[in-house]
N, C-alpha and C positions, 0 to 999 in steps of 0.2 A: 503492500497500499504507499502510494507518497503522498504528501502533506495535501495537499486535492482533497483524494479521495477521506483521506483521516480528518479534512476539518466533516467531508459531505457528511458521512459518517453523523460523524461530532453536534452537527444539526438536525438531522435526521431523529436524533433519537435523543434531541432538547439535550446534552451533554454542556450548553453554549453557557452558560451561566454556570459555570467554573473556569476560573483563568486561567488561561494557557500562556505561556510564552511565547516570544515566535522564534525561528530555528537560526540564529543569528546569535546572540547574547542569551546568556542565561539573565533570567528578569533581577530585579531587585526589588521587589514592591512585596508584601506581606499576602501570603496564600499561594500561591503562583503553581502551577505544576506544568512544563517543560520538557522537548529536549532536543540538547543540543549537541554541536558534536563538538566536545574535546582531546586533541592531538590525536586525532584519526576514530578515539571510541561516541560511541553513541552515546550521550549521557542522560537518562533520564531521572530530574529531582523534584527538590516539591522545597518550595521555599516555608521554614516557621515566621509566626509573627512579626518577627523583626526586620523577614524581609535576606533571610540568610537562605541560601538553597543547601541541599543535605543532597547528595545524589542518591539513588533510591538502587543503579547499577548502571550496566554497563552495555549495552551488544556492540556487535559490529559490523551491525546497516543499520539504515533511518527505518529500512520498515519492523525489523525488530521494535526496535525503540518506540517507532509508533503505536505496536501492533499492543506494548506495556503500560503508554502512555491512557490510551483508548481504556485497556484490563484497567483500569485504576484509576479511572474517569470517571468508568459504568459503576464501581462500585460507591466510590461517595454517595453516586444518587441513590445507589440501593440503600445504604448508608441511612441519605437523609429521609427515602419512603418510610424505613422502618420508625426513624426516626418522631416520623409525622402521626403515625400507624397506635405508637405507645403513649402521648401524649397526648392522642385521644382519652 
């Protein structure tokens, strides 16, 4: 999957409410997830409340990194849905 396909899936599955960083640099804003190339590795990261990036995993290809990033976004959505049910 390339970036275009990734963003189409994100939009279709309504995952776009979760902030995703761009593909060129690690974002410095809080609570952002993303996938960037660092020294030849595709790193999937998540920022904490202060905007500090924590690398979750590294992959050899962008496709693998985007698949992992999509999995993380789906988990966040599922968690939010479960929390809404609990609060009712």
